[in-house]
VONUVEX-374229 format. One record per atom (N, C-alpha, C): atom name; residue number from 1; x, y, z negated. Coordinates in steps of 0.001 Angstrom, whole numbers. Each point is the difference from the previous one (the first is absolute). Example, Ala and Ser with C-alpha at 12.3 -4.5 7.8 and 13.67 -1.06 7.14 Angstrom:
 site pos       u       v       w
    N   1   13190   -5690   -7800
   CA   1    -890    1190       0
    C   1     900    1200       0
    N   2    -350    1050     720
   CA   2     820    1190     -60
    C   2    -770    1090    -730
//
This chain:
 site pos       u       v       w
    N   1   20379  200298 -125261
   CA   1     369    1334    -421
    C   1    1031     526     993
    N   2    -184    1224     426
   CA   2     927     571     961
    C   2    1315     327    -693
    N   3    1069     115     805
   CA   3    1304     311    -589
    C   3       2    1389    -614
    N   4    -814     920     564
   CA   4     -92    1354    -557
    C   4    -550     -36   -1430
    N   5   -1039    -797    -211
   CA   5    -580    -127   -1340
    C   5     978    -705    -930
    N   6     637   -1069     494
   CA   6     972    -709    -828
    C   6    1129     928    -416
    N   7     484     835     932
   CA   7    1075     938    -321
    C   7    -438    1026   -1034
    N   8   -1280     425      66
   CA   8    -462    1028    -935
    C   8    -137    -530   -1415
    N   9    -230   -1314    -178
   CA   9    -139    -530   -1354
    C   9    1283    -636    -520
    N  10     977    -198     858
   CA  10    1240    -655    -408
    C  10     673     652   -1202
    N  11      84    1338     -83
   CA  11     669     599   -1155
    C  11    -705    -261   -1330
    N  12   -1268    -413      36
   CA  12    -761    -196   -1227
    C  12     -20   -1444    -471
    N  13     541    -887     787
   CA  13     -35   -1414    -366
    C  13     995    -279   -1125
    N  14    -500    -395   -1173
   CA  14     921    -356   -1065
    C  14     577   -1391     257
    N  15    1140    -264    -602
   CA  15     580   -1330     115
    C  15    -942    -977    -696
    N  16    -355   -1070     659
   CA  16    -915    -978    -565
    C  16     793   -1072    -738
    N  17    -484    -384   -1196
   CA  17     683   -1087    -697
    C  17    -201   -1296     781
    N  18     948    -875    -132
   CA  18    -100   -1285     689
    C  18   -1128    -810    -623
    N  19    -781    -701     832
   CA  19   -1068    -824    -566
    C  19     597   -1140    -808
    N  20    -741    -483    -993
   CA  20     532   -1101    -798
    C  20     188   -1243     862
    N  21     959    -817    -377
   CA  21     274   -1233     745
    C  21   -1237    -897      43
    N  22    -688     -69   -1135
   CA  22   -1180    -839     -74
    C  22   -1071     792    -732
    N  23   -1203      24     556
   CA  23   -1046     781    -650
    C  23    -601    -772   -1168
    N  24    -511     751    -947
   CA  24    -644    -563   -1175
    C  24   -1502       9     262
    N  25    -618   -1149     188
   CA  25   -1427     -46     339
    C  25    -883     695   -1039
    N  26     344    -110   -1271
   CA  26    -798     656   -1041
    C  26     111    1514     107
    N  27    1195     495     284
   CA  27     185    1440     175
    C  27    -721     478    1258
    N  28      96    -768    1067
   CA  28    -711     337    1236
    C  28   -1502     132    -256
    N  29    -555    -951    -757
   CA  29   -1428      26    -297
    C  29    -347    1222    -867
    N  30     849     319    -970
   CA  30    -229    1160    -859
    C  30      18    1293     822
    N  31     966     138     879
   CA  31     100    1205     827
    C  31   -1233     129     888
    N  32    -436   -1084     609
   CA  32   -1196      46     840
    C  32   -1226     406    -820
    N  33    -101    -539   -1206
   CA  33   -1130     339    -872
    C  33      35    1478    -389
    N  34    1174     505    -347
   CA  34     134    1406    -384
    C  34    -366     901    1175
    N  35     506    -308    1173
   CA  35    -315     807    1180
    C  35   -1506     -19     250
    N  36    -613   -1160    -113
   CA  36   -1438    -111     207
    C  36    -815     822    -984
    N  37     498     141   -1211
   CA  37    -740     735   -1031
    C  37     268    1495       5
    N  38    1206     415     324
   CA  38     330    1420    -177
    C  38     204     776    1290
    N  39     148    -687    1102
   CA  39     287     719    1240
    C  39   -1285     379     719
    N  40    -930     546    -767
   CA  40   -1209     516     621
    C  40     -95    1486    -305
    N  41    -795     671     775
   CA  41    -124    1454     -89
    C  41    -353     469   -1403
    N  42   -1016    -600    -627
   CA  42    -482     519   -1281
    C  42    1001    -215   -1120
    N  43     644   -1150     -36
   CA  43     985    -245   -1056
    C  43    1139     998     105
    N  44     472     224    1214
   CA  44    1097     953     172
    C  44    -424    1408    -406
    N  45   -1224     396     342
   CA  45    -472    1338    -346
    C  45    -229     148   -1503
    N  46    -568   -1016    -643
   CA  46    -196      39   -1456
    C  46    1357      43    -697
    N  47     924    -814     466
   CA  47    1348     -29    -575
    C  47     650    1380      80
    N  48     -40     605    1170
   CA  48     600    1320     177
    C  48    -692    1076    -817
    N  49   -1323     -84     -97
   CA  49    -759     995    -771
    C  49     328    -101   -1481
    N  50      45   -1217    -526
   CA  50     337    -163   -1416
    C  50    1443     406    -284
    N  51     889    -259     924
   CA  51    1394     408    -198
    C  51      98    1523     -27
    N  52    -731     648     876
   CA  52      66    1456      91
    C  52    -697     703   -1166
    N  53   -1139    -538    -445
   CA  53    -823     688    -991
    C  53      39    -619   -1395
    N  54     580   -1168    -151
   CA  54      39    -638   -1316
    C  54   -1331    -635    -353
    N  55    -276     -87   -1281
   CA  55   -1220    -640    -504
    C  55   -1234     745     504
    N  56    -958    -766     557
   CA  56   -1213     603     560
    C  56   -1237    -803    -375
    N  57   -1109     703    -108
   CA  57   -1286    -661    -175
    C  57    -494    -472    1357
    N  58    -903    -972     -23
   CA  58    -506    -640    1212
    C  58    -512    1020    1019
    N  59    -880     893    -440
   CA  59    -616     956     920
    C  59    1036     935     617
    N  60     904     496    -828
   CA  60    1035     913     509
    C  60     921    -729     978
    N  61     343   -1235    -303
   CA  61     844    -792     892
    C  61    -674    -152    1362
    N  62   -1298    -317      -8
   CA  62    -737    -126    1254
    C  62     -25    1288     792
    N  63    -160    1134    -700
   CA  63       2    1303     678
    C  63    1349     277     653
    N  64    1070    -287    -724
   CA  64    1343     285     520
    C  64     386    -927    1149
    N  65    -412   -1263     -87
   CA  65     289    -932    1096
    C  65    -800     430    1229
    N  66   -1265     314    -187
   CA  66    -833     498    1092
    C  66    -453   -1081     957
    N  67   -1295       0     318
   CA  67    -530    -909    1009
    C  67    -177   -1431    -449
    N  68     200    -300   -1264
   CA  68    -124   -1369    -491
    C  68   -1321    -140    -759
    N  69    -711   -1085     253
   CA  69   -1258    -242    -708
    C  69     305    -450   -1431
    N  70    -974     144    -886
   CA  70     188    -458   -1386
    C  70     262   -1495     -35
    N  71    -697    -741     844
   CA  71     173   -1458      49
    C  71    1435    -364     405
    N  72     522     667    1036
   CA  72    1359    -304     467
    C  72    1034     463   -1024
    N  73    -240    1137    -638
   CA  73     930     471   -1028
    C  73      32    -981   -1162
    N  74   -1166    -470    -430
   CA  74     -67    -987   -1083
    C  74     762   -1270     372
    N  75    -236    -498    1207
   CA  75     681   -1221     461
    C  75    1518     204      50
    N  76     420    1129     543
   CA  76    1435     290     114
    C  76     646     102   -1378
    N  77    -656     702    -917
   CA  77     550     160   -1352
    C  77      86   -1341    -720
    N  78    -995    -841     165
   CA  78      30   -1328    -648
    C  78    1141    -850     534
    N  79     186      29    1318
   CA  79    1106    -769     587
    C  79    1342     529    -483
    N  80     115    1315     -87
   CA  80    1254     595    -452
    C  80     254    -320   -1476
    N  81   -1061       6    -806
   CA  81     152    -353   -1418
    C  81     395   -1469    -139
    N  82    -639    -859     771
   CA  82     321   -1433     -26
    C  82    1465    -241     374
    N  83     493     792     949
   CA  83    1383    -149     447
    C  83    1010     697    -903
    N  84    -463     625   -1067
   CA  84     915     647    -936
    C  84     485    1367     451
    N  85    -679     592     992
   CA  85     452    1280     548
    C  85    -537    1200    -771
    N  86   -1104    -195    -710
   CA  86    -547    1103    -778
    C  86    -652    -525   -1262
    N  87    -204     921    -938
   CA  87    -723    -340   -1216
    C  87   -1309     773     -17
    N  88    -989    -629    -581
   CA  88   -1320     614    -156
    C  88    -230     140   -1495
    N  89    -244    1224    -437
   CA  89    -257     265   -1414
    C  89   -1446     430    -155
    N  90    -738    -743    -834
   CA  90   -1404     295    -247
    C  90    -117     642   -1380
    N  91    -668    1155     -52
   CA  91    -208     705   -1254
    C  91   -1435    -244    -474
    N  92    -187    -346   -1278
   CA  92   -1336    -323    -510
    C  92    -821    1264    -308
    N  93    -376     700    1048
   CA  93    -818    1197    -139
    C  93   -1204    -127     924
    N  94    -975     855    -200
   CA  94   -1171      14     869
    C  94     -58    1363     664
    N  95     -22      78    1332
   CA  95     120   -1122     931
    C  95    1426    -568     -20
    N  96     136   -1240     448
   CA  96    1325    -636     -32
    C  96    1031     801     785
    N  97    1186      41    -526
   CA  97    1115     669     677
    C  97    1042   -1065     319
    N  98     425     -37    1259
   CA  98     998    -975     439
    C  98    1086     747     758
    N  99    1240    -220    -398
   CA  99    1156     594     674
    C  99     801   -1088     692
    N 100     658     383    1089
   CA 100     883    -895     742
    C 100    1369     649      91
    N 101    1035    -829    -162
   CA 101    1367     507      61
    C 101     914   -1099     533
    N 102     983     392     792
   CA 102     940    -987     540
    C 102     869    -577   -1112
    N 103     320   -1270     153
   CA 103     989    -642    -866
    C 103    1381     224     618
    N 104    1028    -432    -692
   CA 104    1347      82     579
    C 104      70    -799    1295
    N 105    -676   -1129      37
   CA 105     -33    -820    1214
    C 105    -672     767    1142
    N 106   -1079     684    -304
   CA 106    -692     806    1015
    C 106     858    1144     494
    N 107     726     638    -920
   CA 107     881    1104     409
    C 107    1114    -510     908
    N 108     516   -1185    -309
   CA 108    1080    -538     839
    C 108    -524    -351    1392
    N 109   -1259    -459      93
   CA 109    -582    -274    1310
    C 109    -218    1298     761
    N 110    -415    1057    -709
   CA 110    -168    1294     659
    C 110    1327     477     584
    N 111    1094    -217    -729
   CA 111    1321     373     523
    C 111     297    -748    1293
    N 112    -369   -1274      36
   CA 112     224    -786    1222
    C 112    -843     548    1149
    N 113   -1251     374    -280
   CA 113    -860     560    1041
    C 113     490    1356     463
    N 114     670     739    -871
   CA 114     547    1298     414
    C 114     961    -187    1166
    N 115     629   -1149      59
   CA 115     883    -297    1119
    C 115    -727      34    1328
    N 116   -1291    -347       8
   CA 116    -784      43    1234
    C 116    -150    1446     465
    N 117    -257     908    -950
   CA 117    -132    1413     363
    C 117    1321     548     519
    N 118    1087    -351    -662
   CA 118    1324     455     446
    C 118     278    -550    1392
    N 119    -290   -1277     187
   CA 119     203    -632    1311
    C 119    -822     715    1062
    N 120   -1278     272    -295
   CA 120    -868     671     974
    C 120     523    1391     336
    N 121     481     699   -1008
   CA 121     537    1341     235
    C 121    1246     -71     889
    N 122     880    -936    -295
   CA 122    1246    -130     760
    C 122    -254    -460    1437
    N 123   -1052    -789     197
   CA 123    -242    -598    1313
    C 123   -1192     600     728
    N 124    -510    1115    -481
   CA 124   -1197     608     581
    C 124     138     206    1504
    N 125    1103     578     444
   CA 125     135     292    1435
    C 125      74   -1292     817
    N 126     671   -1016    -514
   CA 126      78   -1266     735
    C 126   -1368    -676      60
    N 127    -771      71   -1080
   CA 127   -1347    -585     -21
    C 127    -889     734     998
    N 128      57    1321     -21
   CA 128    -810     794     933
    C 128     399    -277    1444
    N 129    1303    -147     250
   CA 129     466    -301    1358
    C 129    -496   -1368     449
    N 130      41    -977    -902
   CA 130    -467   -1345     348
    C 130   -1496      12     289
    N 131    -757     730    -809
   CA 131   -1448      88     223
    C 131    -316     698    1311
    N 132     718    1057     295
   CA 132    -221     721    1257
    C 132     337    -897    1190
    N 133    1107    -720     -85
   CA 133     393    -892    1089
    C 133   -1041   -1099     196
    N 134    -500    -539   -1101
   CA 134   -1035   -1024      90
    C 134   -1256     575     650
    N 135    -395    1195    -422
   CA 135   -1175     662     566
    C 135     139     216    1500
    N 136    1199     403     417
   CA 136     235     207    1441
    C 136    -118   -1311     764
    N 137     605   -1049    -547
   CA 137     -81   -1302     675
    C 137   -1444    -491      66
    N 138    -727     187   -1087
   CA 138   -1387    -466     -50
    C 138    -877     776     982
    N 139     247    1306     115
   CA 139    -804     810     918
    C 139     331    -277    1452
    N 140    1192    -533     257
   CA 140     393    -348    1359
    C 140    -464   -1399     375
    N 141    -646    -678    -952
   CA 141    -496   -1340     276
    C 141    1038   -1072    -174
    N 142    1109     329    -640
   CA 142    1072    -980    -189
    C 142    -263    -956   -1135
    N 143   -1051     230    -757
   CA 143    -278    -896   -1133
    C 143   -1412    -513      90
//
């Protein structure tokens, strides 16, 4: 990273907590599992859509997320339900009606993901500068 880019992001760097003296292997495994399950595009988009719109039916949720197949939406919702991030309510009517809504755990994860948007907004110019610099180096044959 060039010093110009480092200087541009320096004001946004929060103080980092000190790492623990000794890591907890069980916690490490849990964090890796959580990242593997929720740090994908569809989970983040479903999470944000449910947070913004509240309780939604399957079809409406798919429309609002956009670009997701029914199969992928079903898989994502099942994983999120298994992880305690949302509840699925089935109504005994014909045709069946199913609603999805975030749990408190899901809302708290959405709050954590909001930090990514804030970070991206705060660091947009530094990210763009880094990408431009990389593009220039790549076009010059330096990579």
